[in-house]
C-alpha positions in Angstrom: 8.8 -37.5 69.7 11.8 -37.4 67.7 10.0 -39.4 65.0 7.2 -37.0 65.1 9.7 -34.3 64.6 11.3 -35.9 61.6 8.0 -36.6 59.9 7.1 -32.7 60.4 10.4 -31.5 58.9 10.0 -33.7 56.2 6.4 -32.4 55.6 7.9 -28.9 55.6 10.7 -29.8 53.2 8.2 -31.4 50.8 5.9 -28.3 50.8 8.9 -26.1 50.4 9.9 -28.2 46.9 6.3 -27.7 45.7 5.5 -25.4 42.8 5.3 -21.5 43.8 1.5 -20.2 44.3 0.3 -19.2 40.9 -1.6 -16.7 42.5 1.4 -15.0 44.0 2.1 -11.2 42.7 5.1 -10.6 40.6 6.6 -7.3 39.3 7.8 -7.1 35.7 10.2 -4.2 34.8 10.7 -3.6 31.2 13.1 -1.0 29.8 13.2 -0.4 26.1 14.2 1.8 23.2 11.5 2.8 21.0 13.3 4.2 17.7 10.3 6.3 16.5 9.6 8.6 13.8 7.2 11.5 14.0 5.0 12.3 11.5 1.8 14.7 11.3 0.7 18.1 11.0 -0.3 21.2 13.6 -3.0 23.8 12.8 -2.9 26.8 14.7 -5.1 29.7 13.9 -6.0 28.5 10.4 -2.2 27.9 9.5 -1.0 24.6 8.8 2.5 23.2 9.3 3.4 19.6 8.1 6.2 17.7 9.8 8.1 14.6 9.4 11.1 13.7 12.0 12.8 10.4 11.1 14.6 8.7 14.0 17.8 9.7 12.7 17.0 13.4 13.1 15.4 12.9 16.5 18.6 10.9 17.8 20.7 13.9 16.6 19.0 16.3 18.5 18.3 14.1 21.7 19.3 15.5 24.8 17.7 13.0 27.0 15.2 10.0 26.8 13.6 7.5 29.4 11.3 4.7 28.0 10.1 1.9 30.3 7.3 -0.2 31.6 6.5 -1.5 35.0 3.6 -4.4 35.5 2.2 -6.1 38.7 0.3 -9.0 38.1 -0.8 -12.4 39.7 -1.5 -14.2 36.4 -5.2 -13.2 36.6 -5.2 -9.6 37.3 -2.6 -6.8 36.9 -1.6 -3.1 36.6 1.0 -1.2 34.7 2.8 1.8 34.1 4.3 2.9 31.0 6.4 6.1 30.3 8.0 7.5 27.2 9.8 10.9 28.0 12.2 12.8 25.4 13.9 15.9 25.6 15.2 17.4 22.1 17.2 20.4 21.7 18.4 22.1 18.4 20.7 25.3 17.9 20.4 26.9 14.8 21.1 30.6 13.3 18.0 32.3 11.9 18.9 35.7 10.2 22.2 35.5 12.0 20.6 35.3 15.3 21.6 32.3 17.4 18.5 30.4 18.7 17.9 27.3 20.9 14.8 25.3 20.2 13.8 22.8 22.8 11.0 20.4 23.0 9.9 18.1 25.9 7.4 15.3 25.0 6.1 13.2 27.7 3.6 10.0 27.4 2.6 8.5 30.6 0.2 5.6 30.6 -1.7 3.8 33.6 -3.8 0.9 33.0 -5.2 -2.4 34.4 -5.9 -5.8 32.8 -7.8 -9.0 33.4 -7.2 -12.4 32.2 -11.0 -13.6 30.6 -9.6 -16.5 28.4 -6.5 -18.8 28.8 -5.9 -21.9 26.7 -3.4 -24.5 27.7 -1.0 -25.2 25.1 1.0 -28.1 26.9 4.4 -28.1 28.8 6.1 -25.4 30.6 8.2 -22.2 29.7 11.7 -21.6 30.6 10.1 -19.7 33.7 8.5 -22.9 34.8 5.1 -21.6 34.1 2.4 -23.4 31.9 2.7 -22.7 28.2 -0.7 -20.7 27.4 -2.6 -18.5 24.7 -4.2 -15.9 26.9 -6.6 -12.9 26.3 -6.8 -9.8 28.3 -9.0 -6.5 28.0 -7.2 -3.6 29.3 -8.5 0.0 30.2 -6.8 3.1 31.7 -5.6 6.5 31.0 -2.8 8.2 28.8 -1.7 11.5 29.9 0.4 13.5 26.9 2.4 16.4 27.6 4.3 18.7 24.9 6.3 21.8 26.0 8.1 23.7 23.2 10.5 26.6 23.7 12.5 29.0 21.7 15.3 30.9 23.1 17.1 33.7 21.4 19.0 37.1 22.3 16.2 39.1 21.3 13.3 37.3 23.2 12.0 33.7 24.4 8.8 32.2 23.5 7.3 28.9 24.7 4.1 26.9 24.4 2.7 24.1 26.5 -0.3 21.5 25.9 -1.4 18.5 27.7 -4.3 16.4 27.9 -5.5 12.8 29.2 -7.2 10.1 27.1 -9.3 7.4 28.6 -8.7 4.0 26.6 -9.8 0.5 26.2 -8.1 -2.3 24.3 -7.0 -5.9 24.3 -3.8 -7.9 24.9 -3.1 -11.2 23.6 -0.1 -13.6 24.2 0.9 -17.0 23.0 3.9 -19.1 24.3 5.1 -20.5 21.0 7.6 -23.0 23.1 9.3 -22.9 26.1 11.5 -19.9 25.1 9.6 -18.1 22.3 6.6 -15.9 22.9 4.5 -13.7 20.8 2.4 -10.8 22.3 0.3 -8.0 20.9 -1.6 -5.1 22.3 -4.0 -2.5 20.8 -6.0 0.2 22.2 -8.2 3.1 21.3 -9.3 6.0 23.5 -9.6 9.8 23.5 -13.6 9.9 22.6 -13.6 13.8 22.8 -12.6 13.6 26.6 -8.9 14.6 26.2 -8.1 14.2 22.3 -10.7 13.6 19.6 -9.1 10.2 19.0 -6.1 8.1 19.9 -5.0 4.9 19.0 -2.2 2.7 20.1 -1.0 -0.6 18.7 2.3 -2.8 19.4 3.4 -6.3 18.8 6.4 -8.3 20.0 8.5 -11.4 19.7 10.0 -12.4 22.8 12.8 -15.0 23.7 13.3 -16.2 27.4 16.5 -16.4 29.3 18.0 -16.5 32.6 19.8 -13.1 33.3 21.4 -12.7 36.7 19.0 -15.6 38.1 16.0 -13.8 37.1 13.5 -15.0 34.5 13.9 -12.4 31.6 12.5 -12.0 28.0 14.4 -10.3 25.3 11.8 -8.5 23.0 11.7 -7.0 19.7 8.6 -5.6 17.9 7.2 -2.6 16.4 4.7 0.1 18.1 2.7 2.9 16.8 0.7 5.6 18.6 -1.7 7.9 16.7 -3.3 11.3 18.4 -5.6 13.8 17.2 -6.0 16.8 19.5 -7.9 19.9 19.0 -8.7 22.9 21.3 -9.9 26.4 21.1 -7.3 29.1 21.8 -7.3 33.0 21.9 -5.9 32.8 18.2 -8.7 30.2 17.0 -8.7 26.6 16.7 -5.6 24.6 17.4 -5.1 21.0 16.2 -2.1 18.5 16.8 -2.5 15.3 14.7 0.6 13.0 14.6 1.8 9.3 14.3 4.7 8.2 16.3 5.9 4.7 15.0 9.0 2.6 14.8 10.8 -0.8 15.8 11.2 -1.5 19.6 14.0 -3.5 21.3 13.9 -4.2 25.0 13.6 -6.8 27.9 11.4 -7.8 30.7 12.8 -9.0 33.7 10.5 -10.8 36.4 10.9 -10.5 39.9 
């Protein structure tokens, strides 16, 4: 009986020391900073206004911002939620009257992906997973909300617009060695459902480390988002066409 118990315990210890189930679900949390500039134009009632806001200007007027991504995946399928929220405020004097201009912009993206191709590259990453080159189609929805307000002693004015775009795209990644990783993603959407057209592209170089006992990837890259939105109002056709682009720095922690 004792021998049987020892054999059973040895078997359990051996099982505990095996590699984790590759189909186990993991959560990856990725806070980041997108140092984006904004360029484009807005047309309202036949009047056009061009604008270009470099990141330095946006940063000076920044009241609050949040940027982050959360992904749940088992290596074959996955879901993600990405949010970029920015609250800008600026105080000026127009014809001697003090004004306070505010802009709240929110981009919320929810999507899913599936790994359709995977090529082993040999060896393991620092996280203990096999090095691979992978291709993952993705699809989802991107909600955009813009709220502008102007406060002054002689009166207040505000405007709000929001829309939701379906999108389809592709994600690719390659483990260059046990630490370095290269990834990219591109999607296109709108299709007249929300905006007339939207396009998003991003690419990152990642470096794996262990941070407080968790597998972590430090990321540096570039991202661009283009949106062409049009609607009919009481004052005529309104159009918002802009490109938000700039470098991105952040990290991804795997739980």
